[in-house]
Backbone bond lengths (Angstrom), bond angles and torsions (degrees), N, CA, C in turn:
res aa  C-N    CA-C-N  psi(-1)  N-CA   C-N-CA  omega(-1)  CA-C   N-CA-C  phi
1 X - - - 1.455 - - 1.523 108.15 -
2 X 1.299 116.01 136.00 1.463 120.50 -179.14 1.529 110.49 -76.77
3 X 1.311 115.09 164.73 1.472 121.59 176.90 1.521 109.71 -59.77
4 X 1.316 117.43 -42.70 1.472 121.40 179.96 1.530 109.93 -62.28
5 X 1.323 116.92 -44.16 1.465 120.80 178.01 1.515 111.85 -61.29
6 X 1.331 116.53 -41.10 1.464 121.19 178.80 1.525 110.81 -65.09
7 X 1.327 116.94 -42.65 1.468 121.08 178.51 1.532 110.19 -62.98
8 X 1.321 117.65 -43.20 1.469 121.43 178.66 1.530 110.00 -63.07
9 X 1.322 117.76 -42.03 1.463 121.88 179.14 1.533 110.85 -62.95
10 X 1.316 116.77 -44.36 1.468 120.94 178.70 1.525 110.15 -63.87
11 X 1.325 117.10 -44.70 1.466 120.09 179.85 1.532 110.79 -63.21
12 X 1.322 117.15 -41.95 1.464 120.96 179.84 1.532 110.58 -62.60
13 X 1.338 117.24 -37.92 1.467 120.54 -179.03 1.523 112.37 -69.62
14 X 1.317 117.84 -12.55 1.470 122.06 179.42 1.529 112.45 -92.24
15 X 1.322 117.45 -6.96 1.465 121.20 -179.21 1.533 109.07 -79.53
16 X 1.343 117.64 121.88 1.466 119.77 179.91 1.530 110.69 -79.16
17 X 1.332 116.81 112.33 1.461 118.69 177.66 1.522 113.20 -137.77
18 X 1.343 118.83 2.84 1.464 122.11 175.11 1.528 108.29 -92.57
19 X 1.319 117.57 116.39 1.461 121.44 178.06 1.529 108.49 -77.98
20 X 1.343 117.20 129.03 1.463 120.77 -176.71 1.524 110.74 -147.82
21 X 1.320 114.63 157.80 1.457 121.58 166.88 1.519 105.05 -99.79
22 X 1.331 115.51 123.62 1.460 121.90 -174.59 1.523 109.06 -112.09
23 X 1.330 115.70 134.25 1.460 122.07 175.26 1.520 105.82 -110.15
24 X 1.319 115.35 119.38 1.458 118.74 -176.59 1.524 111.31 -126.62
25 X 1.317 115.08 159.42 1.454 121.09 175.91 1.529 107.79 -62.91
26 X 1.324 116.69 126.37 1.463 120.92 -176.44 1.514 114.20 -65.22
27 X 1.321 117.90 -27.11 1.464 121.23 -179.41 1.515 112.34 -84.59
28 X 1.331 116.52 -46.01 1.468 120.42 -172.12 1.517 113.95 -99.48
29 X 1.338 117.52 -19.57 1.462 120.51 -175.45 1.523 112.81 79.47
30 X 1.331 117.40 3.55 1.466 121.15 -179.65 1.527 109.33 -68.31
31 X 1.340 117.83 129.17 1.466 120.32 177.74 1.527 110.80 -65.60
32 X 1.334 115.43 131.65 1.463 121.27 179.09 1.524 111.39 -105.14
33 X 1.338 115.95 -37.57 1.464 121.49 -178.08 1.523 107.94 -160.84
34 X 1.326 115.65 162.62 1.464 120.20 176.44 1.517 108.59 -157.98
35 X 1.332 114.75 161.41 1.458 119.99 171.02 1.511 108.76 -143.45
36 X 1.333 115.24 147.23 1.456 121.31 179.08 1.521 109.39 -65.02
37 X 1.320 116.44 140.58 1.460 119.90 -176.40 1.517 110.27 -146.29
38 X 1.314 114.97 124.61 1.455 120.98 173.08 1.527 108.30 -93.16
39 X 1.302 116.34 170.80 1.467 120.38 174.24 1.522 109.14 -55.22
40 X 1.299 117.16 131.64 1.468 126.93 179.26 1.532 113.64 73.49
41 X 1.339 118.71 10.27 1.464 120.14 173.01 1.525 108.77 -57.75
42 X 1.334 115.59 142.86 1.464 120.42 -177.96 1.522 111.03 -109.57
43 X 1.326 115.22 142.76 1.461 122.05 169.49 1.514 107.65 -147.53
44 X 1.323 115.82 159.96 1.456 121.06 -178.49 1.518 110.09 -130.63
45 X 1.310 114.57 158.46 1.459 121.38 173.17 1.525 107.19 -127.24
46 X 1.323 114.99 128.27 1.465 121.06 176.68 1.523 108.10 -116.37
47 X 1.328 115.03 147.73 1.452 120.38 175.17 1.523 109.36 -161.33
48 X 1.306 116.07 165.29 1.454 122.51 174.55 1.526 106.83 -98.23
49 X 1.324 116.19 124.41 1.465 121.00 -179.03 1.528 109.85 -62.89
50 X 1.315 116.34 132.84 1.465 121.04 -172.68 1.528 113.60 -67.13
51 X 1.303 118.62 -25.74 1.467 121.02 -178.64 1.522 111.02 -97.87
52 X 1.322 117.62 -50.24 1.466 121.28 -177.19 1.518 113.02 -76.54
53 X 1.341 116.73 -23.53 1.469 123.34 -176.64 1.528 111.91 61.20
54 X 1.337 115.86 34.55 1.467 122.01 178.09 1.533 109.23 -123.48
55 X 1.343 117.69 156.03 1.471 120.35 -176.99 1.532 113.25 -71.71
56 X 1.327 113.80 145.90 1.463 122.86 174.06 1.524 106.27 -127.48
57 X 1.325 116.24 136.17 1.464 121.90 -179.04 1.529 107.17 -128.50
58 X 1.331 116.86 119.78 1.465 122.55 -179.60 1.523 109.06 -116.00
59 X 1.335 116.41 133.33 1.465 121.41 -178.31 1.531 108.97 -110.97
60 X 1.330 114.80 133.62 1.467 122.39 -177.34 1.527 109.94 -128.85
61 X 1.321 115.30 157.30 1.465 122.80 173.88 1.525 108.43 -133.56
62 X 1.324 115.70 151.45 1.463 121.19 171.79 1.525 106.62 -78.75
63 X 1.307 115.81 125.42 1.463 121.28 -177.95 1.525 108.16 -133.50
64 X 1.320 115.87 103.82 1.461 122.79 -172.91 1.527 107.33 57.57
65 X 1.294 118.11 -120.74 1.464 119.68 179.31 1.521 110.97 -109.54
66 X 1.330 115.92 26.56 1.456 121.15 179.87 1.524 110.06 -127.57
67 X 1.323 114.59 175.95 1.459 121.90 176.83 1.523 107.36 -110.48
68 X 1.319 115.77 128.29 1.460 122.59 -177.39 1.526 108.88 -110.64
69 X 1.342 116.27 118.36 1.460 119.71 175.11 1.520 107.86 -85.44
70 X 1.351 116.08 127.67 1.463 120.15 -175.90 1.522 113.56 -114.61
71 X 1.336 117.38 -20.33 1.470 119.13 -177.32 1.519 110.75 -158.17
72 X 1.329 114.54 153.01 1.460 122.03 175.90 1.523 108.34 -143.10
73 X 1.338 116.21 133.72 1.468 121.75 178.02 1.526 107.86 -123.73
74 X 1.332 116.18 134.55 1.456 120.48 179.57 1.523 109.19 -155.06
75 X 1.339 116.23 168.12 1.464 120.29 -174.53 1.522 114.24 -112.08
76 X 1.319 117.96 -18.01 1.463 121.62 -175.66 1.519 110.52 -132.99
77 X 1.320 116.48 139.26 1.458 121.27 169.79 1.523 108.44 -80.02
78 X 1.293 116.95 158.26 1.456 120.52 176.00 1.508 110.83 147.12
79 X 1.318 114.81 -157.84 1.458 122.68 -175.25 1.527 110.97 -53.08
80 X 1.321 116.82 124.38 1.456 122.23 175.78 1.514 115.94 79.97
81 X 1.308 117.83 -1.69 1.462 121.02 -179.85 1.526 109.08 -105.82
82 X 1.342 116.97 144.32 1.461 119.48 178.30 1.530 110.97 -66.50
83 X 1.321 115.65 149.92 1.465 119.41 179.00 1.523 111.66 -105.09
84 X 1.307 116.68 -3.12 1.456 121.13 178.76 1.512 109.97 -178.84
85 X 1.320 114.63 -176.30 1.465 121.04 -177.00 1.520 110.90 -93.03
86 X 1.321 115.65 144.00 1.467 121.18 171.06 1.518 108.08 -84.69
87 X 1.303 116.82 176.39 1.461 121.39 -178.24 1.529 111.38 -54.99
88 X 1.329 116.37 128.08 1.459 122.69 178.16 1.522 114.28 86.84
89 X 1.322 117.83 -13.49 1.455 121.02 -180.00 1.528 110.14 -87.80
90 X 1.324 115.56 162.23 1.461 120.67 178.98 1.525 108.48 -121.50
91 X 1.331 115.04 138.35 1.459 120.79 -179.39 1.522 108.21 -121.17
92 X 1.323 117.02 128.04 1.467 120.69 -178.07 1.523 109.65 -142.97
93 X 1.321 115.07 164.90 1.451 121.57 173.54 1.521 107.98 -124.30
94 X 1.344 116.18 129.37 1.461 120.27 -178.36 1.524 109.35 -151.40
95 X 1.317 116.54 131.33 1.465 122.78 176.38 1.534 112.72 51.18
96 X 1.312 117.05 41.68 1.462 121.19 177.66 1.515 114.84 79.21
97 X 1.325 117.31 5.99 1.464 121.46 178.70 1.513 110.70 -115.76
98 X 1.322 115.45 145.52 1.458 121.38 167.96 1.522 105.52 -92.13
99 X 1.318 116.10 134.35 1.459 120.91 -177.50 1.522 108.84 -124.02
100 X 1.307 115.36 118.08 1.453 121.87 174.79 1.521 105.92 -104.95
101 X 1.341 116.96 111.77 1.465 120.70 -174.27 1.529 110.55 -124.12
102 X 1.318 114.35 179.44 1.463 122.47 -177.40 1.529 111.01 58.85
103 X 1.331 114.54 29.80 1.473 119.95 178.66 1.528 108.32 -76.06
104 X 1.293 115.20 147.41 1.469 121.17 177.07 1.525 108.47 -137.20
105 X 1.309 114.42 55.61 1.472 120.98 -177.70 1.519 108.81 -99.25
106 X 1.326 116.53 117.66 1.461 120.42 -177.86 1.524 110.93 -103.33
107 X 1.334 114.23 147.60 1.456 121.85 -179.48 1.529 108.79 -137.76
108 X 1.328 117.68 135.63 1.464 118.80 173.30 1.523 110.78 -68.45
109 X 1.344 115.81 -27.52 1.466 121.42 175.37 1.525 108.46 -159.02
110 X 1.324 115.28 160.36 1.465 121.84 173.84 1.517 106.92 -112.95
111 X 1.315 117.06 124.83 1.454 121.51 176.19 1.518 108.45 -104.82
112 X 1.324 116.24 125.45 1.454 121.89 -175.54 1.523 109.48 -130.57
113 X 1.325 115.70 132.56 1.466 121.07 170.94 1.519 106.06 -93.06
114 X 1.321 117.77 115.88 1.459 123.10 -175.99 1.531 109.22 -70.14
115 X 1.329 115.58 125.81 1.459 120.51 -177.83 1.518 112.59 -60.54
116 X 1.341 115.51 143.74 1.460 120.29 -179.38 1.523 112.39 -90.53
117 X 1.333 117.03 -32.97 1.461 119.14 -172.80 1.520 112.43 -123.13
118 X 1.321 117.87 -55.16 1.459 121.81 -168.60 1.523 113.89 -101.27
119 X 1.309 118.02 -42.01 1.468 122.73 -164.75 1.527 114.84 -57.60
120 X 1.325 117.59 -42.99 1.465 121.79 -178.22 1.529 111.80 48.11
121 X 1.331 117.22 53.42 1.464 121.89 178.01 1.526 109.82 -53.89
122 X 1.323 115.56 129.54 1.462 121.14 -176.65 1.522 109.82 -135.96
123 X 1.321 115.48 134.32 1.460 122.22 174.86 1.524 107.93 -90.64
124 X 1.334 116.97 130.27 1.460 122.28 175.44 1.521 107.43 -109.42
125 X 1.329 115.45 124.90 1.454 120.98 -174.46 1.517 109.33 -146.74
126 X 1.310 116.69 119.55 1.470 122.13 177.23 1.529 112.82 50.54
127 X 1.312 116.90 43.61 1.456 121.27 177.64 1.524 114.70 80.36
128 X 1.322 118.28 0.75 1.465 122.36 178.95 1.520 110.12 -108.48
129 X 1.333 116.05 151.28 1.455 122.11 177.83 1.522 109.37 -113.49
130 X 1.337 116.00 131.96 1.454 122.58 179.74 1.527 108.77 -127.33
131 X 1.329 118.29 101.47 1.464 119.20 176.23 1.535 109.29 -61.03
132 X 1.312 116.45 134.61 1.464 119.39 178.78 1.525 110.46 -59.00
133 X 1.334 117.11 -28.89 1.468 120.41 179.82 1.529 112.09 -67.65
134 X 1.344 118.41 -9.44 1.467 120.49 177.48 1.531 111.84 -80.19
135 X 1.329 117.68 -13.35 1.470 119.95 177.19 1.525 112.92 -135.89
136 X 1.337 117.88 2.37 1.466 121.24 176.39 1.527 108.77 -145.18
137 X 1.298 115.81 160.40 1.463 121.01 -179.65 1.521 110.33 -77.78
138 X 1.321 116.66 143.13 1.463 120.38 173.06 1.528 107.99 -61.16
139 X 1.326 115.47 138.26 1.461 120.59 -178.07 1.518 113.75 87.28
140 X 1.336 117.17 -8.04 1.465 119.72 -178.71 1.530 110.80 -82.48
141 X 1.307 114.66 168.83 1.452 122.07 179.27 1.525 107.54 -108.99
142 X 1.340 116.11 129.17 1.454 120.39 175.14 1.523 109.55 -120.76
143 X 1.300 114.79 153.65 1.459 122.19 176.07 1.527 107.51 -121.74
144 X 1.327 115.94 132.70 1.466 121.84 -178.62 1.513 107.71 -114.13
145 X 1.327 116.70 128.99 1.469 119.87 -178.49 1.522 111.13 -150.51
146 X 1.317 115.48 161.20 1.462 122.39 176.34 1.521 107.47 -92.05
147 X 1.328 116.29 128.79 1.463 120.83 179.53 1.514 110.20 -142.96
148 X 1.307 115.41 161.45 1.462 121.61 170.19 1.525 106.44 -99.00
149 X 1.330 115.29 130.93 1.462 121.08 -178.50 1.516 110.86 -112.03
150 X 1.324 115.69 148.85 1.459 119.72 172.08 1.529 108.60 -94.95
151 X 1.308 116.61 179.17 1.468 121.33 -176.93 1.523 110.76 -58.26
152 X 1.342 117.35 -44.59 1.462 120.81 -177.25 1.524 110.98 -64.70
153 X 1.316 117.48 -41.35 1.458 120.64 178.89 1.528 111.31 -64.25
154 X 1.314 117.19 -35.25 1.477 119.86 176.70 1.522 110.80 -67.98
155 X 1.314 117.06 -34.36 1.470 120.49 -178.65 1.526 112.73 -75.09
156 X 1.340 117.61 -35.96 1.463 120.63 -175.61 1.517 112.91 -117.91
157 X 1.331 118.11 12.25 1.460 123.03 -172.79 1.506 115.57 -87.92
158 X 1.302 119.42 31.54 1.451 121.20 178.61 1.517 112.24 92.32
159 X 1.315 115.14 -170.75 1.455 122.92 -176.31 1.525 110.26 -70.65
160 X 1.331 117.39 127.65 1.477 121.03 176.61 1.505 108.64 -83.99
161 X 1.332 116.08 125.14 1.455 122.79 179.77 1.525 109.70 -106.31
162 X 1.319 115.82 155.25 1.462 119.55 173.89 1.474 115.82 87.45
């Protein structure tokens, strides 16, 4: 391979064109894990609420370069839980769960403090469960965002999920 070919190959590998959801350390920005994500890809986060001690299930989609929350399921009202639906949303009760659906809440990133004892924050992706504690420390802060990755970032960008 010629020098020119090698330079072109290196330059091409630096172009970010893989769409992914990246989970990074909230303090340092170091990538901890990622998964490939197309437009409208779905993922969920489950955890046990620290006060109510009941499960919470939040559903998200990749929407352009943001994260779109579309649904939330929980069993108890109280601190940090919605008390009703906002405009355009639907609120229902089914099988002991409150379901807030038709949500269209967008976020440039999700910041989560990983529970140390009770919460057991878990990422649900394509039928698989990934406890956040498998790639981050309990009690740590992670940030979740949609990014385009290049080849090098995919190779060294933390644990590949999915």
